[in-house]
N, C-alpha and C positions, 0 to 999 in steps of 0.2 A: 151369583156363584164365587166359589175360589176355584182359578183355576192355574194348575201350576203346568208349566210351560217348559221344556227340554230347548236346551238350543236356542231359547231366546234374544240371543244378542248372533245370531246368524242372519242369513237374507231374510229367508221364510219365517222363523222365528220372530224377529224384529219386525216383521211387518203385522204379524198375529197380534204383538203385545200392542204395538201402537192403535192397531186396530179397536184392541181389546178394553183399552183404557179410553180412548177419545171416542168410541162410540156405544160402547155398554157400561153398566153397571157394576161388570162383574171384578173382582180384586185377583190381580195376577202376580204369581212370584214365578221370576225368571233364574232357571237353574243351569249357568252354562260356565263350561271347562275355560271359555276364551283361550281357544286354540287360535291360530293365525287367522282362521274366519269369523270369527266373534268380536265384534266390534260394539263396544258401549256406545261410541258417537251416534250410532244409529238407534240410540233411544233417549237421545237428549230432548226430544219433543215430549217425553213421556217422565222424565225420570224425578220428577217434583211431585209426583201425584202421589195422594196419599192412598191411593187404592194401588201402587205399582210396588214390589221390594227386589232386590237380586242380591242371590246368593251364588258366590262362585263353586263351582265343584264338579266332579266328575260322573258319568252318568255309571261308570265302571267300579264307581267307590261306592260298596255296600253301604256302609256307615253313614258314608254322606248323603245318600239318597233316602236310606229309611229316617235318619233325624231331620232332615229339608220336609218330605211329606208327614211326619207326625207332629211337627212345630208347624207349617203351614196348613193342616186338615183340609185339602182339597177335595173340590165335588167333582174335578174334572181331570185326568192328567192327561196332557196334548204332549205327545215323545215326539220332537223334532230334531232332536240330537243325533247328527248322523257327520260320519265324512262324506262328503258327496260329490268330488271331482275324479270323474273318469283317467282322466290322463293320471293324476295320482295316486290312484289305485292300482293303476299298471307298472308305476314305479316302486309301489311301497301298499302293496296289498295287506300287512300284518297289520297296520292299522283301522283297514276298515272293517277286518274280521273282529279286531276287538272291540272298537267302538259301537258299529252297526250291529254285530252280534251277540258278543259279551255284554255290551251295555243295555242291548234291549231286554236280556233274560234278568240284569240285575232290577232293570225297573220294574219287569213284571213281578219279579219276588218281592220286592217291596211293595208294590202295589197290591197285589193279593193279601200281603200279610194284613197291610193298613185295613183294605176293604172286610176282611175276615172281623175285624174288631168292632166295624162302625154300627150303630144302630141300627134296627131294619129299615125304618124308613129312607136313611143316608145311605146303604148299603144297596137300596132299590136305585137309589138317582144317581150313583156313583158310574162313569164313565171311565175307561182307559183308550185314548184316540191315538193309535199311531198312524204316523205320516209316512206314507212312502213315495213310490215312483213308477210311472209306466215303462221304466227300463227293465223291472223284473220281467216282462213280456217277451223279451227278445225283440225282433226283427219283422217289420211288417215288409212285402211285396208292394207291389204299385197302389192295390185295392186292400179294401178291408180295414176295419179299426180293434183294437183292442176293447174288449167288453169285461166287465165284472166275472165273467167264467172264461175269459182266456187261460188257455194254459201258461204257465211260467215256465221261462225258456231264458235265463238272462245269461249274456254274453261276454260280460268284465267282471273285474274282481269285484268292482263297485255294486252293481247290479245282482250279484249272486250272494254281495252280503245284504243287501236288502231285501231279497227275496227269501232268504233266511232270516232274518228278523219279522218278517210278515209270518212266513209259516209259525214262529214260534208265538206270536201273537194269536193266530187263530189257535192254537192247540191249548193255550190257558183259558181260552174262551170255553173250548170242548171241555177240557179237561176236569179244569177246578170251578168254571162258572164265572170266572172275571167277566164284568161286563164288558167287551171289546167293541172297538170301531176299528175298520182299516181306510184310509186314504190313498189312491194312486194318483197322483196329479203327471201331467205333462211338463214340457218345460217351463220353467216362471223366468219372470224378467221384471225389471222396474226399478226403482229407486234403492238405492244404499245396497246392491246387487256387487259382491266381492269382484275384483275385477280381472279374474281368471278365467271367468265363463264367457262365451262367445260375444253377448253383445254389448257389455260395458267394454270386455277387452278391444274392443273394435274402436270404439268410442274413444278412449283413453290413447289408445297407438295412433288413430288417424288425428286425433289434436298434437300428440306429440310428433307429428310428421316421418312415425315410424311404417315402415311395412304393415299390412294387412294382412296374417293369415290366416289363410282359407283351406281346410285339409281337403286333400285329394283332389278330385273335379267339383266341389262345392253342391253336390246335388244330393247329399242326404237331407232326408226332411225332417221336420220339427213340427209338433203344434206347439203354439204358441200361447200362456197363458200369464195375464198380467197379475203382480203378486197381488195385488190388494183385491182382485177377484178370488185368488183363493183363499185367501185367509176369511173374506166371507163367506166361502163354501165349506172352509173348515169349523166356521161356526155354526151353520147350519148342522153339521153334522153332528157335533158333542150335545147340541139342544136338541135336535129333532132325528138324527137318527134312529134304527132301528139296532139293537141289540146283536152284534152276531155278524152285520153285516160290511159289507164292501162297497165304495163307491169311487167309483170314477170321476174326476176331475179335469176337464180339456178346455181349452180356451177357443174351440172348433177355428184355427187358424193357421193352417198348415203353411209351410213355408220352407223353401230349399235353403241351404243355408249361405249360398251365394247370393240369393234375393234378398236374404235378413240385412248380409252386410251394404249390396248397395243401397237399401231403402234407409240403411243407418246415413251411408254418404249424402245418399240426396238431401235428407233432413239436417246435415252438418253443413251442406254447402249453401242453402238457406240460411239457418239461424246462426251459422259461425264461418264466413267464406274465407277459404286460404288466401294468403296474403298476395300471391302469382295470379289468381282467378281460376287456375283450375279444379280439379273435381277431386274430392278426398278419394273417388274409386279408381283415380291414377295410382293408387298407394295398394291396392288389392293384390296380392302376392300369393300363388300356389305351392303349398309345403305338402311334406311328406304325410299319408294320412296316419290317422291312430289305428293300432293294430285292433283287429275285430270290430270294426266302426259301422256301429248297425245301422242299415240303410233308411228305415223309415218308422217312425213312430206316431200314431195318430189315435185319438180317444173318442170312444163313443160316449159322452155323458148324460144319457138321456135317462139315467135311472136317477141321478140325483136331480135330474131337472123336475121328471114327474112326479116324486115322491116325496122331494123336499122342496122344492120350488125355486131352486138357484139357478141361473143363468150368466154368463158372464157380462160384464156391462161394457167392457171395453172391445173394441174390436183391433186389430192388430196394428191397423193404423193410427188408430188413437191412443193408444197403448204405446206404442212407439215411439210416437210425438214426446208424448210426456217424458217419458224416459229419458231419449236424449236431452231435451230441455232442462230435466233435471240435472243431469252429470256436468252441462255447462253452469250450471249455477248454481253447484256445490263440488267446485274443484278441490276445495280445503280438506273436504271429506275424504275422495278417494286419494289425493296426493298423499297423503298422510298413511293411508292404507298400502299404497303402491311400494313406499319408500322402506316399510316396515318388515315385508315377505316377499320380495320380488313376484309380485303377483302374476306379472306379465309374462314370466319365464316359458318358454316351450316346456311341456314335460309330456311324458307317455309314449314314447317313442320305442319302448320296450327295447329291447336288445339289438 
């Protein structure tokens, strides 16, 4: 198939592109604006493939989107392009409204126009797959899990913008008959992760000898999903998922933020000991919490497992070991990213 990937130079998008080129026969067009989080070096492993091409463009640019879709003639649109960092959404929500809501509308309008002109067999096979987050469901207490029927209750500008985009996709399916799919995933981690997010931030700050900032008391809980497991799930959904359905994708790996940080420190202690023989955990520092910080996320991924046969291959222990080792072995990638955009700067403190 021909897969049109928006945001394919971002963290999850580039992992999907690498997976599709490396493990399938699909052709891929990567449509990406190359914002601060878009990094073409994340795609160096597949850049020379005859089944891969790149087009720089903005999902809010109606003409550029329509022209790229018309030229590539995709069988599937996988829409990952989004502003994604909660802290940045607190400081500047406008960009999140524009990219995540207006951009998704623009993609839907262009895809609908394209889909209506396809011959019947291709129209039947076409899919618009929207990739979203578990953050749209709000915050859980100490028990319970998010399912596909959990009511939406977004708490940050980021999650509100993603909730809005989810509703637009669903509406285009119901109102216009566009064959849509939605996936909501838990926190991803793995290679090529932009170092403003928790795990890569802790790794690069630890190696720099800097304080490791843990928000609040570190008890906020997330369900961690190795990015390569996630992109296998995405392939399952757009190849085999039922039109109009939502699928939750989680890693079955709930951890407190503080425990994630101490695990990273313990792995670094083994793989790259400090010169003074002390543990990197001594660099942990507690800092002011993020406003409106959701306490707990946890995904029930039963549906995608039962209906599509997907399950995560990595435990948190195996995935985090691979992740830390990758950052140790690929310093040239993340040092360039850090220098470009002050990725490690604290954001999201609000007023």
